[in-house]
N, C-alpha and C positions, 0 to 999 in steps of 0.2 A: 504494500500500500504506500509506503514512503517513497518508493521509486516512482510511482505514478504521480505523486505530488511534486516530486523533484523535477520530473520531465515536464509537467504542466507549468510549474514555476519558471523553468528554463525557457519554455516556449513563449510564455507571457513576456519575459524579459527580452527575448530576441525580437518578438513582434513589436514591442514598445520601442526598442532601439532602432529597428528598421523604419518604423513610422516617423520618429523624430529625425532620423538621419535623412530620410527622403525629404521631409519638410524643410530641413536646413539646406539641402542641395537645391531645392526649388527656389527658395528665397535667394540664395547666393547666385544662382544662374539668372534669375530675374534682374537682380541688381547689375550683374555684369552685362546683360542684354541692354539695359537702360543706358549704361555708360557708353557702350559701343554705338547705340543708336544716336545718342546726343553727339558723340564725336563725328559720326557720319554726317549728320545734318550740319554741324559746324564746318566740316571740311567741304561740304557741298556748297554752303553759302560763300566760303572763301573762293572756291572754284568759280562760281558764277561772277563774283566781284572781279576776279582776275581776268576772266573772259571779257567782261565789259571793258576793263581797262585796256586789254590787248586790242580789242576792236577799235577803241577810240584812238589808240596810239598808231595803229596800222592803217588808218584812213589816208587817202591820197593827200588831202590838204595838210594834215599833220606832218606827213613825210616831207612835203614841199617846204613847210615852215621850218622844220628842223634842219633841212638841207641848206636853206638860206641862212639861218642863224648860226648853226654850228660849223658847217663846212664851207661857208662863203661861196655857195653855188647859186646860180641864177637859172631861171627858166629861159630857154632859147626864144629869141624873137621870131625866128623862122620855125613855125610848127610843122613844116612839111617833113622834117627828119624825125619827128616824134611819132612813134607807132603805138597806138592804144589798142589793147585787146579787150573786147567786150565778151562777156560770158552770157549765154542764154540759160536762165535758171530752169527752163522747161526740158532742156536736153540733158542727158546724163554724161555726154562726152563733149570734148572740145578739142580744138587744134591750136597748138601754141607754136608760133613761128618765131624763131630767134634770129634777129638781124645782127650779125657780128660785124658791125661797121661803127666807127666812132661817131658818125653823123646820126645814128639812131638813138643816142643817149638822150634821155629826157632832161637831165640836169647837166650842166657843164660848169667847169671852174671859171671863176671871174678872170 
């Protein structure tokens, strides 16, 4: 009879331990998930801010302004040598023609 009580007591202790251990693991993993989720949204907002900054820095007028201010370059008066490539957003492909001649440069030194 005492063996049955001992086994029953041991089973109750094991079940109780497993119950609280699982509860602790669930709470721990939930906190970890929350931290990872917050970090993900934080990095996502930083990424969108950097993309916005990159788009504003890489626009044509900004490049012209920086070239004029920092590199002492000017826009050519004769725009026949400047070749602009326009992209069609409805098409998936485009053709890029590279003119390897000095007269095709869009900005020239003063």
